[in-house]
C-alpha positions as CSV (number, residue, x, y, z in Angstrom):
1,X,-37.5,67.5,4.4
2,X,-41.1,66.4,4.7
3,X,-39.8,63.0,5.5
4,X,-37.6,64.3,8.3
5,X,-40.6,66.1,9.8
6,X,-42.1,62.7,10.6
7,X,-40.8,61.6,14.1
8,X,-40.2,57.9,13.2
9,X,-38.1,58.7,10.1
10,X,-36.2,61.4,11.9
11,X,-35.2,59.0,14.6
12,X,-34.1,56.4,12.0
13,X,-32.0,59.0,10.2
14,X,-30.2,60.0,13.5
15,X,-29.6,56.4,14.2
16,X,-28.1,55.7,10.8
17,X,-25.8,58.8,11.1
18,X,-24.6,57.5,14.5
19,X,-24.0,53.9,13.2
20,X,-21.9,54.9,10.3
21,X,-18.7,55.6,12.2
22,X,-19.3,52.7,14.5
23,X,-19.8,50.4,11.5
24,X,-16.4,51.6,10.0
25,X,-14.7,50.8,13.3
26,X,-16.2,47.3,13.5
27,X,-16.3,46.4,9.9
28,X,-14.1,43.3,10.5
29,X,-16.2,42.2,13.4
30,X,-19.3,39.9,13.3
31,X,-22.8,41.0,13.7
32,X,-22.9,40.3,17.5
33,X,-19.7,42.4,18.0
34,X,-21.3,45.2,16.0
35,X,-24.3,45.5,18.2
36,X,-22.2,45.2,21.3
37,X,-20.1,48.1,20.2
38,X,-23.3,50.1,19.6
39,X,-24.5,49.8,23.2
40,X,-21.2,49.6,25.0
41,X,-19.2,52.0,23.0
42,X,-16.0,49.9,23.2
43,X,-14.3,48.6,20.2
44,X,-14.3,44.9,19.7
45,X,-11.2,43.0,20.9
46,X,-9.1,41.7,18.1
47,X,-9.1,37.9,17.9
48,X,-5.7,36.2,18.1
49,X,-4.8,34.0,15.3
50,X,-5.3,30.4,16.3
51,X,-2.3,28.1,15.8
52,X,-2.6,26.1,12.6
53,X,-1.8,22.6,12.3
54,X,1.4,21.9,10.4
55,X,0.7,21.0,6.8
56,X,1.8,17.6,5.7
57,X,2.9,17.6,2.1
58,X,1.8,14.6,0.0
59,X,4.2,11.7,0.5
60,X,5.9,13.3,3.4
61,X,6.9,11.2,6.3
62,X,7.1,12.5,10.0
63,X,10.6,12.9,11.3
64,X,11.6,11.8,14.7
65,X,11.5,14.7,17.4
66,X,11.8,15.0,21.0
67,X,8.0,15.8,21.6
68,X,5.1,13.8,20.3
69,X,2.6,16.7,20.3
70,X,1.1,17.7,16.9
71,X,2.4,21.2,17.3
72,X,6.0,20.0,17.5
73,X,5.7,17.2,15.0
74,X,8.0,18.0,12.0
75,X,7.4,16.7,8.5
76,X,10.2,16.3,6.0
77,X,9.9,16.8,2.3
78,X,8.6,13.8,0.1
79,X,11.3,11.4,-0.9
80,X,12.2,11.3,-4.6
81,X,10.9,8.1,-6.4
82,X,13.5,5.3,-6.5
83,X,11.2,2.3,-7.3
84,X,9.6,2.3,-10.8
85,X,6.6,0.2,-11.9
86,X,6.1,0.1,-15.6
87,X,2.6,-0.7,-16.8
88,X,2.2,-2.2,-20.3
89,X,-0.9,-3.2,-22.2
90,X,-3.9,-1.7,-24.0
91,X,-6.7,0.6,-22.8
92,X,-7.3,-1.7,-19.8
93,X,-3.6,-1.4,-19.0
94,X,-3.9,2.4,-19.0
95,X,-6.7,2.1,-16.5
96,X,-4.6,-0.2,-14.4
97,X,-1.9,2.4,-14.4
98,X,-4.3,5.1,-13.3
99,X,-5.7,2.9,-10.4
100,X,-2.1,2.2,-9.3
101,X,-1.2,5.8,-9.3
102,X,-4.1,6.5,-6.9
103,X,-3.4,3.4,-4.8
104,X,0.3,4.2,-4.3
105,X,-0.1,7.9,-3.9
106,X,0.8,7.7,-0.2
107,X,4.3,6.4,-1.1
108,X,6.3,9.0,-3.0
109,X,9.2,6.6,-3.5
110,X,7.1,4.4,-5.9
111,X,6.5,5.8,-9.3
112,X,4.0,4.5,-11.9
113,X,5.3,4.7,-15.5
114,X,2.5,4.4,-18.1
115,X,3.7,2.4,-21.1
116,X,0.4,1.1,-22.4
117,X,-1.3,2.1,-25.7
118,X,-5.1,2.0,-26.1
119,X,-4.8,0.1,-29.5
120,X,-2.0,-2.2,-28.5
121,X,-2.3,-6.0,-28.7
122,X,-0.3,-9.1,-29.1
123,X,-1.8,-10.2,-32.4
124,X,-1.0,-7.1,-34.5
125,X,1.2,-5.0,-32.3
126,X,4.0,-5.7,-29.9
127,X,3.6,-5.2,-26.1
128,X,4.6,-1.5,-26.3
129,X,8.1,-2.6,-27.5
130,X,8.5,-4.9,-24.6
131,X,11.5,-6.8,-26.1
132,X,13.4,-3.6,-26.5
133,X,12.5,-2.5,-23.0
134,X,14.0,-5.6,-21.5
135,X,17.1,-5.7,-23.7
136,X,17.9,-2.0,-23.6
137,X,16.5,-0.8,-20.3
138,X,16.8,2.9,-19.8
139,X,19.2,4.1,-17.2
140,X,18.3,5.4,-13.8
141,X,16.2,7.1,-12.4
142,X,13.5,5.4,-14.5
143,X,14.7,1.9,-14.5
144,X,12.2,-1.0,-14.3
145,X,11.8,-2.6,-10.9
146,X,8.4,-4.2,-11.7
147,X,6.6,-4.9,-15.0
148,X,2.8,-5.0,-14.8
149,X,1.0,-6.3,-18.0
150,X,-2.7,-6.2,-18.8
151,X,-3.4,-6.8,-22.5
152,X,-5.7,-8.8,-24.8
153,X,-8.9,-6.8,-25.1
154,X,-7.9,-6.1,-28.7
155,X,-6.7,-9.7,-29.6
156,X,-9.9,-11.4,-30.7
157,X,-8.8,-11.3,-34.4
158,X,-6.8,-13.5,-36.7
159,X,-3.1,-13.4,-37.2
160,X,-2.1,-11.6,-40.5
161,X,1.2,-11.6,-42.2
162,X,1.9,-9.7,-45.4
163,X,-1.7,-9.0,-45.9
164,X,-2.7,-12.7,-45.6
165,X,-4.4,-14.5,-42.7
166,X,-2.1,-17.1,-41.4
167,X,-4.2,-18.2,-38.3
168,X,-7.9,-17.9,-37.7
169,X,-9.2,-17.4,-34.2
170,X,-10.3,-20.5,-32.2
171,X,-7.8,-22.7,-33.9
172,X,-4.8,-24.6,-32.6
173,X,-2.5,-22.6,-34.9
174,X,-3.8,-19.4,-33.4
175,X,-3.2,-20.6,-29.9
176,X,0.4,-21.6,-30.6
177,X,1.2,-18.2,-32.2
178,X,-0.5,-16.4,-29.3
179,X,1.5,-18.4,-26.7
180,X,4.7,-17.5,-28.6
181,X,3.7,-13.8,-28.4
182,X,3.4,-14.0,-24.7
183,X,6.7,-15.8,-24.2
184,X,8.4,-13.3,-26.4
185,X,6.9,-10.4,-24.3
186,X,7.9,-11.9,-20.9
187,X,11.4,-13.3,-21.7
188,X,13.3,-9.9,-21.8
189,X,12.0,-9.1,-18.3
190,X,12.8,-12.6,-16.9
191,X,16.3,-12.5,-18.4
192,X,17.0,-9.2,-16.4
193,X,15.3,-10.8,-13.3
194,X,12.6,-8.1,-13.3
195,X,9.4,-9.3,-11.6
196,X,6.4,-9.6,-14.0
197,X,2.8,-9.3,-12.8
198,X,0.5,-10.4,-15.6
199,X,-3.2,-9.3,-14.9
200,X,-6.0,-11.4,-16.4
201,X,-8.9,-9.9,-18.2
202,X,-12.2,-9.3,-16.4
203,X,-15.7,-10.6,-17.4
204,X,-17.4,-8.6,-20.2
205,X,-21.0,-7.7,-20.8
206,X,-21.2,-9.4,-24.3
207,X,-21.3,-13.1,-23.8
208,X,-19.4,-14.0,-27.0
209,X,-16.8,-11.4,-26.2
210,X,-16.6,-12.6,-22.6
211,X,-16.0,-16.2,-23.7
212,X,-13.1,-15.1,-25.9
213,X,-11.5,-13.2,-23.0
214,X,-12.0,-16.2,-20.7
215,X,-10.0,-18.3,-23.2
216,X,-7.3,-15.8,-23.4
217,X,-6.9,-15.9,-19.6
218,X,-6.4,-19.6,-19.7
219,X,-3.7,-19.3,-22.3
220,X,-2.1,-16.4,-20.4
221,X,-2.1,-18.2,-17.1
222,X,-0.4,-21.3,-18.4
223,X,2.4,-19.5,-20.2
224,X,2.9,-16.9,-17.5
225,X,3.2,-19.3,-14.6
226,X,5.5,-21.7,-16.7
227,X,7.8,-18.7,-17.3
228,X,8.1,-18.0,-13.6
229,X,6.0,-14.8,-13.5
230,X,2.8,-14.0,-11.5
231,X,-0.7,-14.2,-12.8
232,X,-3.5,-12.2,-11.1
233,X,-7.0,-13.3,-11.8
234,X,-9.7,-10.6,-11.8
235,X,-12.7,-12.5,-13.3
236,X,-14.6,-13.4,-10.1
237,X,-13.9,-9.9,-8.6
238,X,-16.1,-8.2,-11.2
239,X,-18.8,-11.0,-11.4
240,X,-22.0,-11.2,-9.3
241,X,-23.0,-14.1,-7.1
242,X,-24.2,-16.0,-10.1
243,X,-21.0,-15.6,-12.0
244,X,-22.5,-13.2,-14.5
245,X,-21.4,-9.8,-15.6
246,X,-22.6,-6.9,-13.3
247,X,-21.6,-3.2,-13.9
248,X,-22.1,-2.6,-10.2
249,X,-20.4,-4.1,-7.3
250,X,-18.5,-3.5,-4.0
251,X,-15.6,-1.1,-4.2
252,X,-12.5,-1.2,-2.0
253,X,-14.5,0.1,1.0
254,X,-17.4,-2.4,0.6
255,X,-19.8,0.1,-0.8
256,X,-21.9,-1.0,-3.8
257,X,-21.0,1.5,-6.7
258,X,-20.8,1.4,-10.4
259,X,-17.5,-0.3,-11.5
260,X,-17.9,-0.6,-15.2
261,X,-18.6,1.9,-18.0
262,X,-21.5,1.9,-20.4
263,X,-19.5,-0.1,-23.1
264,X,-19.4,-3.2,-20.8
265,X,-15.5,-3.4,-21.1
266,X,-13.8,-0.5,-19.4
267,X,-13.8,0.6,-15.8
268,X,-15.0,3.7,-13.9
269,X,-12.8,5.5,-11.4
270,X,-14.0,3.2,-8.6
271,X,-13.4,0.2,-10.9
272,X,-9.9,1.3,-11.6
273,X,-9.2,1.6,-8.0
274,X,-10.6,-1.8,-7.2
275,X,-8.6,-3.3,-10.2
276,X,-5.3,-1.9,-8.9
277,X,-6.0,-3.4,-5.4
278,X,-5.2,-6.8,-6.7
279,X,-1.7,-5.7,-7.8
280,X,-1.0,-3.2,-5.1
281,X,-0.2,-5.8,-2.5
282,X,2.4,-7.5,-4.7
283,X,4.1,-4.2,-5.6
284,X,4.3,-3.2,-1.9
285,X,5.8,-6.6,-1.1
286,X,8.5,-6.3,-3.8
287,X,9.1,-2.7,-2.7
288,X,9.8,-3.7,0.9
289,X,12.2,-6.4,-0.3
290,X,14.1,-3.7,-2.1
291,X,14.4,-1.5,1.0
292,X,17.6,-3.0,2.4
293,X,19.3,-2.2,-0.8
294,X,19.0,1.6,-0.5
295,X,22.0,1.8,1.8
296,X,24.0,-0.8,0.0
297,X,27.3,0.5,-1.3
298,X,29.4,-1.2,-3.9
299,X,33.0,-1.5,-3.0
300,X,35.9,-3.7,-4.3
301,X,35.3,-6.1,-1.5
302,X,31.6,-6.5,-2.5
303,X,30.8,-10.0,-3.7
304,X,30.8,-10.4,-7.5
305,X,27.1,-11.4,-7.6
306,X,26.2,-8.0,-6.0
307,X,28.4,-6.1,-8.4
308,X,26.9,-7.8,-11.4
309,X,23.5,-6.4,-10.5
310,X,22.0,-9.3,-8.5
311,X,21.6,-7.2,-5.5
312,X,18.1,-8.4,-4.7
313,X,19.2,-12.0,-4.7
314,X,22.2,-11.3,-2.6
315,X,20.1,-9.3,-0.1
316,X,17.4,-11.9,0.2
317,X,19.7,-14.8,0.8
318,X,20.1,-15.3,4.6
319,X,23.4,-15.7,6.3
320,X,23.9,-19.1,7.6
321,X,25.4,-19.5,11.1
322,X,27.1,-22.6,12.4
323,X,25.1,-24.2,15.2
324,X,27.0,-26.4,17.8
325,X,26.2,-30.0,18.0
326,X,25.6,-29.8,21.7
327,X,25.8,-27.4,24.5
328,X,28.4,-27.2,27.3
329,X,28.6,-30.4,29.5
330,X,27.2,-29.8,33.0
331,X,27.4,-32.2,36.0
332,X,24.2,-33.0,37.7
333,X,25.7,-34.5,40.9
334,X,28.8,-32.3,41.7
335,X,28.1,-28.7,43.0
336,X,29.2,-25.8,40.8
337,X,32.6,-24.4,41.5
338,X,34.3,-21.1,40.7
339,X,37.6,-20.7,38.8
340,X,39.7,-21.0,42.0
341,X,37.9,-24.1,43.0
342,X,35.7,-22.7,45.7
343,X,32.0,-23.5,45.8
344,X,29.7,-21.0,44.0
345,X,27.0,-21.2,46.6
346,X,27.3,-21.4,50.4
347,X,23.7,-21.9,51.2
348,X,22.8,-24.2,54.1
349,X,21.1,-27.4,53.3
350,X,17.5,-27.1,54.2
351,X,15.7,-29.8,56.3
352,X,12.6,-31.2,54.6
353,X,9.4,-30.0,56.0
354,X,8.2,-33.6,56.5
355,X,11.0,-34.1,59.0
356,X,10.5,-31.0,61.1
357,X,9.7,-31.7,64.7
358,X,6.1,-31.4,65.5
359,X,4.9,-30.6,68.9
360,X,2.6,-32.7,70.9
361,X,-1.2,-33.1,70.5
362,X,-1.7,-29.4,71.5
363,X,-2.5,-27.2,68.5
364,X,-0.1,-24.5,67.7
365,X,-1.8,-21.0,67.8
366,X,-2.6,-19.7,64.4
367,X,-1.9,-23.1,62.7
368,X,-4.5,-24.9,60.7
369,X,-5.3,-27.4,63.4
370,X,-6.0,-24.8,66.0
371,X,-9.8,-25.1,66.4
372,X,-9.9,-23.2,69.7
373,X,-12.8,-20.7,69.7
374,X,-11.7,-17.1,70.5
375,X,-12.7,-16.0,73.9
376,X,-15.5,-13.4,74.0
């Protein structure tokens, strides 16, 4: 009670007692509305909920509507995947798959299937059972539309059979065996007319290891191109201006960031995205070529090459039209006539301007030769 006897504390106590019911009334208001309610005594006006922008689901595409405003723009559900890209390889192939997943996230119709194994290689292991994949392809919806291969980081070792070395590295026998491995990995896909994109290995930090990967790229390029597949070179993309290894470099936006991890082999997240950008364009191109096939229906009248599964080849082949040798014969001297023999045009023959009668030497008012000064 001694505190309340002091006039300042007593005034503060009274104010707090008066503020309590007002604060309860304006507890959802901001500080400005709270003080305004104290002095005005009127409760704050409730704010109307602002219209929210329609949420666009991932992969959704805008549907056509009568109005173009954002409030009336309708988005449909994302389309299910119908185009499957299988990525084979080793640990670098797994990073390629992760980069492609991010690069193609805007298209829900394209799905990335990871088939790579970190310890895979062509010297000791098969290409993630690639021959079985080509011969016994899984049924839809996970069929193979494109095969992306990035492998070789674990292949700097001799060929071994039954516990014995049959071919040392950097020998002609080793090169022949490795070429045969590549051909065996690609052949099942090519037999099924599945596009193959073989991605070359990047430059490495270790000089000896980098030289070995460069040699593998030369072997891969020759065999892959000879088989009719595509080879993507990534060596210069991850090198500096002098052609040396650099863990930093420009990303897909042109910003200089760290692209390689501390081991000098693998990629960071930005490096994975940049690596995928060299394959993304080819995948989108092949996907666009498949678009006309989504509404293609097989019927008894459909050509046999389409029924046998060569739909892409049939859709890409243009329809040839017969062109006439010459156009209709038109006379340049006779006037055109209608079907009943009458002239099509009844325009009067105009007299050439050069033969128009010209008046005497007096200039015609308003004509170019009228040099008479206007009267003041």
